[in-house]
Backbone atoms as SQL, in Angstrom:
CREATE TABLE atoms (id INTEGER PRIMARY KEY, chain TEXT, resi INTEGER, resn TEXT, atom TEXT, x REAL, y REAL, z REAL);
INSERT INTO atoms VALUES
  (1, 'A', 1, 'MET', 'N', 0.800, -1.039, -0.121),
  (2, 'A', 1, 'MET', 'CA', -0.130, -0.007, -0.055),
  (3, 'A', 1, 'MET', 'C', 0.980, 1.209, 0.004),
  (4, 'A', 2, 'ALA', 'N', 0.488, 2.254, -0.741),
  (5, 'A', 2, 'ALA', 'CA', 1.260, 3.520, -1.031),
  (6, 'A', 2, 'ALA', 'C', 1.220, 4.180, 0.353),
  (7, 'A', 3, 'GLU', 'N', 2.263, 5.064, 0.791),
  (8, 'A', 3, 'GLU', 'CA', 2.248, 5.774, 1.949),
  (9, 'A', 3, 'GLU', 'C', 1.739, 7.049, 1.464),
  (10, 'A', 4, 'LEU', 'N', 0.676, 7.709, 2.358),
  (11, 'A', 4, 'LEU', 'CA', 0.168, 8.746, 2.062),
  (12, 'A', 4, 'LEU', 'C', 1.072, 10.043, 2.521),
  (13, 'A', 5, 'SER', 'N', 1.238, 11.040, 1.781),
  (14, 'A', 5, 'SER', 'CA', 2.072, 12.171, 1.836),
  (15, 'A', 5, 'SER', 'C', 1.238, 13.298, 2.425),
  (16, 'A', 6, 'HIS', 'N', 1.413, 13.906, 3.595),
  (17, 'A', 6, 'HIS', 'CA', 0.500, 15.050, 4.133),
  (18, 'A', 6, 'HIS', 'C', 1.429, 16.149, 4.151),
  (19, 'A', 7, 'LYS', 'N', 1.050, 17.112, 3.383),
  (20, 'A', 7, 'LYS', 'CA', 1.743, 18.336, 3.246),
  (21, 'A', 7, 'LYS', 'C', 1.116, 19.365, 4.056),
  (22, 'A', 8, 'ARG', 'N', 0.093, 19.220, 4.630),
  (23, 'A', 8, 'ARG', 'CA', -0.525, 20.198, 5.393),
  (24, 'A', 8, 'ARG', 'C', -1.036, 19.588, 6.764),
  (25, 'A', 9, 'SER', 'N', -1.158, 20.281, 7.706),
  (26, 'A', 9, 'SER', 'CA', -1.673, 19.940, 9.103),
  (27, 'A', 9, 'SER', 'C', -3.188, 19.781, 8.979),
  (28, 'A', 10, 'ILE', 'N', -3.656, 19.030, 9.940),
  (29, 'A', 10, 'ILE', 'CA', -5.163, 18.883, 10.160),
  (30, 'A', 10, 'ILE', 'C', -5.657, 20.322, 10.390),
  (31, 'A', 11, 'SER', 'N', -5.048, 21.040, 11.222),
  (32, 'A', 11, 'SER', 'CA', -5.645, 22.408, 11.576),
  (33, 'A', 11, 'SER', 'C', -5.756, 23.249, 10.315),
  (34, 'A', 12, 'GLU', 'N', -4.730, 23.133, 9.447),
  (35, 'A', 12, 'GLU', 'CA', -4.764, 23.850, 8.126),
  (36, 'A', 12, 'GLU', 'C', -6.029, 23.504, 7.147),
  (37, 'A', 13, 'TYR', 'N', -6.279, 22.168, 7.120),
  (38, 'A', 13, 'TYR', 'CA', -7.512, 21.797, 6.355),
  (39, 'A', 13, 'TYR', 'C', -8.721, 22.123, 7.116),
  (40, 'A', 14, 'PHE', 'N', -8.777, 22.107, 8.513),
  (41, 'A', 14, 'PHE', 'CA', -10.051, 22.690, 9.136),
  (42, 'A', 14, 'PHE', 'C', -10.181, 24.138, 9.010),
  (43, 'A', 15, 'LEU', 'N', -9.371, 24.874, 9.178),
  (44, 'A', 15, 'LEU', 'CA', -9.312, 26.319, 8.827),
  (45, 'A', 15, 'LEU', 'C', -9.830, 26.655, 7.367),
  (46, 'A', 16, 'ASP', 'N', -9.350, 25.810, 6.340),
  (47, 'A', 16, 'ASP', 'CA', -9.879, 26.108, 5.148),
  (48, 'A', 16, 'ASP', 'C', -11.150, 25.738, 4.665),
  (49, 'A', 17, 'HIS', 'N', -11.854, 24.813, 5.515),
  (50, 'A', 17, 'HIS', 'CA', -13.099, 24.200, 5.191),
  (51, 'A', 17, 'HIS', 'C', -14.252, 24.493, 6.295),
  (52, 'A', 18, 'PHE', 'N', -13.944, 25.098, 7.280),
  (53, 'A', 18, 'PHE', 'CA', -14.952, 25.328, 8.311),
  (54, 'A', 18, 'PHE', 'C', -14.982, 26.816, 8.735),
  (55, 'A', 19, 'VAL', 'N', -16.305, 27.129, 8.907),
  (56, 'A', 19, 'VAL', 'CA', -16.635, 28.438, 9.528),
  (57, 'A', 19, 'VAL', 'C', -17.638, 27.965, 10.703),
  (58, 'A', 20, 'ILE', 'N', -17.707, 28.988, 11.718),
  (59, 'A', 20, 'ILE', 'CA', -18.783, 28.612, 12.754),
  (60, 'A', 20, 'ILE', 'C', -19.330, 30.084, 13.172),
  (61, 'A', 21, 'THR', 'N', -20.444, 29.837, 13.811),
  (62, 'A', 21, 'THR', 'CA', -21.084, 31.208, 14.327),
  (63, 'A', 21, 'THR', 'C', -21.533, 30.896, 15.697),
  (64, 'A', 22, 'THR', 'N', -21.458, 31.870, 16.627),
  (65, 'A', 22, 'THR', 'CA', -21.944, 31.885, 17.921),
  (66, 'A', 22, 'THR', 'C', -23.396, 32.233, 18.051),
  (67, 'A', 23, 'SER', 'N', -24.234, 32.100, 16.857),
  (68, 'A', 23, 'SER', 'CA', -25.501, 32.597, 16.634),
  (69, 'A', 23, 'SER', 'C', -26.359, 32.348, 17.881),
  (70, 'A', 24, 'GLY', 'N', -27.087, 33.420, 18.371),
  (71, 'A', 24, 'GLY', 'CA', -28.068, 33.445, 19.473),
  (72, 'A', 24, 'GLY', 'C', -27.321, 33.490, 20.763),
  (73, 'A', 25, 'TYR', 'N', -25.936, 33.435, 20.902),
  (74, 'A', 25, 'TYR', 'CA', -25.491, 33.542, 22.384),
  (75, 'A', 25, 'TYR', 'C', -24.919, 35.004, 22.472),
  (76, 'A', 26, 'PHE', 'N', -25.718, 35.655, 23.264),
  (77, 'A', 26, 'PHE', 'CA', -25.392, 37.119, 23.358),
  (78, 'A', 26, 'PHE', 'C', -24.678, 37.414, 24.766),
  (79, 'A', 27, 'THR', 'N', -23.658, 36.503, 24.967),
  (80, 'A', 27, 'THR', 'CA', -22.643, 36.672, 26.093),
  (81, 'A', 27, 'THR', 'C', -21.322, 36.695, 25.451),
  (82, 'A', 28, 'GLU', 'N', -20.322, 37.466, 26.172),
  (83, 'A', 28, 'GLU', 'CA', -19.114, 37.607, 25.587),
  (84, 'A', 28, 'GLU', 'C', -18.278, 36.562, 25.219),
  (85, 'A', 29, 'PRO', 'N', -18.055, 35.568, 26.299),
  (86, 'A', 29, 'PRO', 'CA', -17.085, 34.380, 26.142),
  (87, 'A', 29, 'PRO', 'C', -17.094, 33.599, 24.871),
  (88, 'A', 30, 'PRO', 'N', -18.199, 33.188, 24.357),
  (89, 'A', 30, 'PRO', 'CA', -18.127, 32.363, 23.243),
  (90, 'A', 30, 'PRO', 'C', -17.481, 32.926, 21.907),
  (91, 'A', 31, 'LEU', 'N', -17.833, 34.179, 21.633),
  (92, 'A', 31, 'LEU', 'CA', -17.426, 34.917, 20.422),
  (93, 'A', 31, 'LEU', 'C', -15.851, 35.173, 20.394),
  (94, 'A', 32, 'PRO', 'N', -15.378, 35.700, 21.521),
  (95, 'A', 32, 'PRO', 'CA', -13.671, 35.858, 21.445),
  (96, 'A', 32, 'PRO', 'C', -13.031, 34.540, 21.626),
  (97, 'A', 33, 'CYS', 'N', -13.596, 33.536, 22.212),
  (98, 'A', 33, 'CYS', 'CA', -13.126, 32.171, 22.241),
  (99, 'A', 33, 'CYS', 'C', -12.977, 31.678, 20.792),
  (100, 'A', 34, 'ALA', 'N', -14.028, 31.722, 19.942),
  (101, 'A', 34, 'ALA', 'CA', -14.147, 31.280, 18.668),
  (102, 'A', 34, 'ALA', 'C', -13.133, 32.102, 17.718),
  (103, 'A', 35, 'MET', 'N', -13.027, 33.318, 18.016),
  (104, 'A', 35, 'MET', 'CA', -12.071, 34.208, 17.292),
  (105, 'A', 35, 'MET', 'C', -10.789, 33.749, 17.525),
  (106, 'A', 36, 'ASP', 'N', -10.257, 33.469, 18.862),
  (107, 'A', 36, 'ASP', 'CA', -8.989, 33.016, 19.112),
  (108, 'A', 36, 'ASP', 'C', -8.618, 31.821, 18.507),
  (109, 'A', 37, 'VAL', 'N', -9.540, 30.816, 18.252),
  (110, 'A', 37, 'VAL', 'CA', -9.266, 29.484, 17.809),
  (111, 'A', 37, 'VAL', 'C', -9.358, 29.675, 16.158),
  (112, 'A', 38, 'LEU', 'N', -10.245, 30.357, 15.643),
  (113, 'A', 38, 'LEU', 'CA', -10.450, 30.149, 14.066),
  (114, 'A', 38, 'LEU', 'C', -10.019, 31.467, 13.370),
  (115, 'A', 39, 'GLY', 'N', -10.050, 32.601, 14.070),
  (116, 'A', 39, 'GLY', 'CA', -9.837, 33.892, 13.579),
  (117, 'A', 39, 'GLY', 'C', -11.137, 34.594, 13.161),
  (118, 'A', 40, 'PRO', 'N', -11.135, 35.960, 13.300),
  (119, 'A', 40, 'PRO', 'CA', -12.346, 36.650, 13.069),
  (120, 'A', 40, 'PRO', 'C', -12.937, 36.474, 11.659),
  (121, 'A', 41, 'GLU', 'N', -12.095, 36.162, 10.741),
  (122, 'A', 41, 'GLU', 'CA', -12.551, 36.089, 9.403),
  (123, 'A', 41, 'GLU', 'C', -13.394, 34.718, 9.201),
  (124, 'A', 42, 'ARG', 'N', -13.370, 33.820, 10.187),
  (125, 'A', 42, 'ARG', 'CA', -14.186, 32.510, 10.020),
  (126, 'A', 42, 'ARG', 'C', -15.271, 32.577, 10.899),
  (127, 'A', 43, 'ILE', 'N', -15.780, 33.728, 11.488),
  (128, 'A', 43, 'ILE', 'CA', -17.037, 33.750, 12.401),
  (129, 'A', 43, 'ILE', 'C', -18.049, 34.721, 11.905),
  (130, 'A', 44, 'PRO', 'N', -18.794, 34.250, 10.987),
  (131, 'A', 44, 'PRO', 'CA', -19.923, 35.139, 10.594),
  (132, 'A', 44, 'PRO', 'C', -20.874, 35.498, 11.762),
  (133, 'A', 45, 'TYR', 'N', -21.066, 36.590, 12.080),
  (134, 'A', 45, 'TYR', 'CA', -22.066, 37.080, 13.139),
  (135, 'A', 45, 'TYR', 'C', -23.593, 36.818, 12.704),
  (136, 'A', 46, 'SER', 'N', -24.348, 36.204, 13.440),
  (137, 'A', 46, 'SER', 'CA', -25.585, 36.025, 13.247),
  (138, 'A', 46, 'SER', 'C', -26.457, 36.239, 14.482),
  (139, 'A', 47, 'VAL', 'N', -27.885, 36.385, 14.278),
  (140, 'A', 47, 'VAL', 'CA', -28.688, 36.598, 15.513),
  (141, 'A', 47, 'VAL', 'C', -29.518, 35.335, 15.967),
  (142, 'A', 48, 'ASP', 'N', -29.916, 34.505, 14.991),
  (143, 'A', 48, 'ASP', 'CA', -30.681, 33.242, 15.086),
  (144, 'A', 48, 'ASP', 'C', -32.318, 33.785, 15.364),
  (145, 'A', 49, 'TYR', 'N', -32.756, 34.643, 14.559),
  (146, 'A', 49, 'TYR', 'CA', -34.176, 34.798, 14.497),
  (147, 'A', 49, 'TYR', 'C', -34.842, 33.851, 13.856),
  (148, 'A', 50, 'PRO', 'N', -36.044, 33.369, 14.409),
  (149, 'A', 50, 'PRO', 'CA', -36.892, 33.970, 15.288),
  (150, 'A', 50, 'PRO', 'C', -36.656, 33.543, 16.835),
  (151, 'A', 51, 'TYR', 'N', -35.571, 32.754, 17.083),
  (152, 'A', 51, 'TYR', 'CA', -35.380, 32.168, 18.378),
  (153, 'A', 51, 'TYR', 'C', -34.865, 33.367, 19.269),
  (154, 'A', 52, 'ARG', 'N', -34.056, 34.264, 18.719),
  (155, 'A', 52, 'ARG', 'CA', -33.531, 35.428, 19.506),
  (156, 'A', 52, 'ARG', 'C', -33.971, 36.566, 18.809),
  (157, 'A', 53, 'PRO', 'N', -34.250, 37.783, 19.606),
  (158, 'A', 53, 'PRO', 'CA', -34.641, 38.876, 18.802),
  (159, 'A', 53, 'PRO', 'C', -33.611, 39.628, 18.140),
  (160, 'A', 54, 'ASN', 'N', -34.058, 40.295, 17.131),
  (161, 'A', 54, 'ASN', 'CA', -32.963, 40.953, 16.228),
  (162, 'A', 54, 'ASN', 'C', -32.405, 42.245, 16.988),
  (163, 'A', 55, 'ALA', 'N', -33.191, 43.037, 17.816),
  (164, 'A', 55, 'ALA', 'CA', -32.716, 44.023, 18.495),
  (165, 'A', 55, 'ALA', 'C', -31.637, 43.698, 19.403),
  (166, 'A', 56, 'SER', 'N', -31.799, 42.553, 20.179),
  (167, 'A', 56, 'SER', 'CA', -30.759, 42.192, 21.146),
  (168, 'A', 56, 'SER', 'C', -29.481, 41.728, 20.346),
  (169, 'A', 57, 'GLY', 'N', -29.606, 41.172, 19.150),
  (170, 'A', 57, 'GLY', 'CA', -28.556, 40.806, 18.403),
  (171, 'A', 57, 'GLY', 'C', -27.843, 41.995, 17.851),
  (172, 'A', 58, 'ALA', 'N', -28.526, 43.103, 17.542),
  (173, 'A', 58, 'ALA', 'CA', -27.846, 44.237, 16.928),
  (174, 'A', 58, 'ALA', 'C', -26.989, 44.823, 18.054),
  (175, 'A', 59, 'ARG', 'N', -27.542, 45.053, 19.259),
  (176, 'A', 59, 'ARG', 'CA', -26.969, 45.749, 20.355),
  (177, 'A', 59, 'ARG', 'C', -25.787, 45.035, 20.850),
  (178, 'A', 60, 'PHE', 'N', -25.802, 43.665, 20.823),
  (179, 'A', 60, 'PHE', 'CA', -24.769, 42.836, 21.471),
  (180, 'A', 60, 'PHE', 'C', -23.271, 43.268, 21.075),
  (181, 'A', 61, 'PRO', 'N', -22.978, 43.338, 19.793),
  (182, 'A', 61, 'PRO', 'CA', -21.603, 43.788, 19.454),
  (183, 'A', 61, 'PRO', 'C', -21.095, 45.106, 20.014),
  (184, 'A', 62, 'GLU', 'N', -22.008, 45.886, 20.045),
  (185, 'A', 62, 'GLU', 'CA', -21.597, 47.277, 20.651),
  (186, 'A', 62, 'GLU', 'C', -20.843, 47.214, 21.867),
  (187, 'A', 63, 'GLY', 'N', -21.106, 46.330, 22.858),
  (188, 'A', 63, 'GLY', 'CA', -20.381, 46.426, 24.078),
  (189, 'A', 63, 'GLY', 'C', -19.318, 45.410, 24.388),
  (190, 'A', 64, 'LEU', 'N', -18.863, 44.729, 23.185),
  (191, 'A', 64, 'LEU', 'CA', -17.785, 43.772, 23.293),
  (192, 'A', 64, 'LEU', 'C', -16.427, 44.380, 23.404),
  (193, 'A', 65, 'ASN', 'N', -15.625, 43.769, 24.071),
  (194, 'A', 65, 'ASN', 'CA', -14.148, 44.239, 24.235),
  (195, 'A', 65, 'ASN', 'C', -13.278, 43.492, 23.040),
  (196, 'A', 66, 'ILE', 'N', -13.551, 43.890, 22.007),
  (197, 'A', 66, 'ILE', 'CA', -12.936, 43.317, 20.677),
  (198, 'A', 66, 'ILE', 'C', -12.472, 44.380, 19.822),
  (199, 'A', 67, 'ALA', 'N', -11.184, 44.481, 19.350),
  (200, 'A', 67, 'ALA', 'CA', -10.655, 45.385, 18.516),
  (201, 'A', 67, 'ALA', 'C', -11.596, 45.633, 17.394),
  (202, 'A', 68, 'PRO', 'N', -11.784, 46.999, 17.093),
  (203, 'A', 68, 'PRO', 'CA', -12.767, 47.537, 15.984),
  (204, 'A', 68, 'PRO', 'C', -12.486, 46.827, 14.684),
  (205, 'A', 69, 'ASP', 'N', -11.179, 46.620, 14.245),
  (206, 'A', 69, 'ASP', 'CA', -10.844, 45.934, 13.097),
  (207, 'A', 69, 'ASP', 'C', -11.419, 44.417, 12.993),
  (208, 'A', 70, 'ASP', 'N', -11.060, 43.681, 14.268),
  (209, 'A', 70, 'ASP', 'CA', -11.463, 42.303, 14.188),
  (210, 'A', 70, 'ASP', 'C', -13.064, 42.367, 14.147),
  (211, 'A', 71, 'LEU', 'N', -13.660, 43.267, 14.913),
  (212, 'A', 71, 'LEU', 'CA', -15.346, 43.167, 14.889),
  (213, 'A', 71, 'LEU', 'C', -15.777, 43.438, 13.541),
  (214, 'A', 72, 'LEU', 'N', -15.208, 44.148, 12.743),
  (215, 'A', 72, 'LEU', 'CA', -15.647, 44.486, 11.422),
  (216, 'A', 72, 'LEU', 'C', -15.441, 43.152, 10.633),
  (217, 'A', 73, 'LYS', 'N', -14.414, 42.467, 10.921),
  (218, 'A', 73, 'LYS', 'CA', -14.149, 41.088, 10.146),
  (219, 'A', 73, 'LYS', 'C', -15.350, 40.218, 10.384),
  (220, 'A', 74, 'VAL', 'N', -15.865, 40.183, 11.613),
  (221, 'A', 74, 'VAL', 'CA', -17.019, 39.379, 12.082),
  (222, 'A', 74, 'VAL', 'C', -18.209, 39.748, 11.667),
  (223, 'A', 75, 'ALA', 'N', -18.586, 41.072, 11.865),
  (224, 'A', 75, 'ALA', 'CA', -19.839, 41.513, 11.420),
  (225, 'A', 75, 'ALA', 'C', -19.685, 42.885, 10.870),
  (226, 'A', 76, 'PRO', 'N', -19.813, 43.055, 9.459),
  (227, 'A', 76, 'PRO', 'CA', -20.309, 42.109, 8.548),
  (228, 'A', 76, 'PRO', 'C', -19.399, 41.376, 7.641),
  (229, 'A', 77, 'GLY', 'N', -18.072, 41.657, 7.987),
  (230, 'A', 77, 'GLY', 'CA', -17.061, 41.144, 7.013),
  (231, 'A', 77, 'GLY', 'C', -17.088, 39.631, 6.760),
  (232, 'A', 78, 'SER', 'N', -17.257, 38.753, 7.682),
  (233, 'A', 78, 'SER', 'CA', -17.210, 37.240, 7.308),
  (234, 'A', 78, 'SER', 'C', -18.332, 36.935, 6.474),
  (235, 'A', 79, 'ALA', 'N', -19.544, 37.356, 6.650),
  (236, 'A', 79, 'ALA', 'CA', -20.687, 36.944, 5.815),
  (237, 'A', 79, 'ALA', 'C', -20.463, 37.458, 4.415),
  (238, 'A', 80, 'GLU', 'N', -20.013, 38.730, 4.370),
  (239, 'A', 80, 'GLU', 'CA', -19.769, 39.322, 2.964),
  (240, 'A', 80, 'GLU', 'C', -18.732, 38.513, 2.212),
  (241, 'A', 81, 'ARG', 'N', -17.775, 38.191, 2.876),
  (242, 'A', 81, 'ARG', 'CA', -16.533, 37.365, 2.238),
  (243, 'A', 81, 'ARG', 'C', -16.983, 35.997, 1.884),
  (244, 'A', 82, 'LEU', 'N', -17.614, 35.256, 2.830),
  (245, 'A', 82, 'LEU', 'CA', -17.961, 33.920, 2.684),
  (246, 'A', 82, 'LEU', 'C', -19.080, 33.720, 1.576),
  (247, 'A', 83, 'LEU', 'N', -19.917, 34.675, 1.488),
  (248, 'A', 83, 'LEU', 'CA', -21.058, 34.618, 0.473),
  (249, 'A', 83, 'LEU', 'C', -20.804, 35.477, -0.801),
  (250, 'A', 84, 'SER', 'N', -19.527, 36.005, -0.856),
  (251, 'A', 84, 'SER', 'CA', -19.298, 36.659, -2.056),
  (252, 'A', 84, 'SER', 'C', -20.387, 37.931, -2.256),
  (253, 'A', 85, 'LEU', 'N', -20.704, 38.629, -1.166),
  (254, 'A', 85, 'LEU', 'CA', -21.755, 39.721, -1.190),
  (255, 'A', 85, 'LEU', 'C', -21.113, 41.039, -1.568),
  (256, 'A', 86, 'ARG', 'N', -19.813, 41.261, -1.651),
  (257, 'A', 86, 'ARG', 'CA', -18.954, 42.548, -1.888),
  (258, 'A', 86, 'ARG', 'C', -19.224, 42.907, -3.321),
  (259, 'A', 87, 'ALA', 'N', -19.479, 44.230, -3.766),
  (260, 'A', 87, 'ALA', 'CA', -19.459, 44.334, -5.187),
  (261, 'A', 87, 'ALA', 'C', -18.038, 44.531, -5.727);
């Protein structure tokens, strides 16, 4: 049997193929944790309507202790990039 050659680590494959969201969790720990592990560009921000109110979701990022540039990568940057929404 031929030996497989792995040129990339598992984490590299994971980062190339997965994104996650903390949808509906309006507490600070999950979002920074996800950003630390995957990077802000892989965390599209979402609200999870109708299970969580849009107004709460819209206010939540305003109070976070996250660098403004990173927050822009999450909301709205990630979704725009992942879904090719930019003109």
